[in-house]
C-alpha positions, 0 to 999 in steps of 0.5 A: 675318695671319689669326691676328692678325685672329682675335685682334682679333675676339676682343678686340672680343667681350671688349670688347663682351660677347657678347650672346645672339641674343634680346637682340640682337633686342630691341635692334634692335627698340628701335633701330628704334622709337626711332631709325630713322636709327641702325637703318638705319645699323646695317643698312648697316654689316651689309651692308658687313660681309657684302661685306667678309667675302666679299672676304676669303674670296675673297682668302684662297682666291686667296692674295692677301696684299697687300690682305688685311690692309687688308680685315681692318682695315676689317672690324674697324673696321666690326664695332666701329662696329656693336657701338657702336651696339648698346651705345649702345642697351643702355646707354640703355635 
């Protein structure tokens, strides 16, 4: 399960080329200036990701494999949403 999860995360990184932290910071600044609603949506997604990652870590420690794959799917989906928002800004500017 987790090896598949790591593979899917790596595929996301390859699909949306990895950005440097400076470039990501600049894109967030542009997004905040030009489209505040999209910026807030991205921040909400980041908070949700943090919460899901904590839940995933807790389930991994407790060896609860029943819901782990569901949580991992939701994490991948949220990461893809967040990266789409950033790349839309990158492609527009």
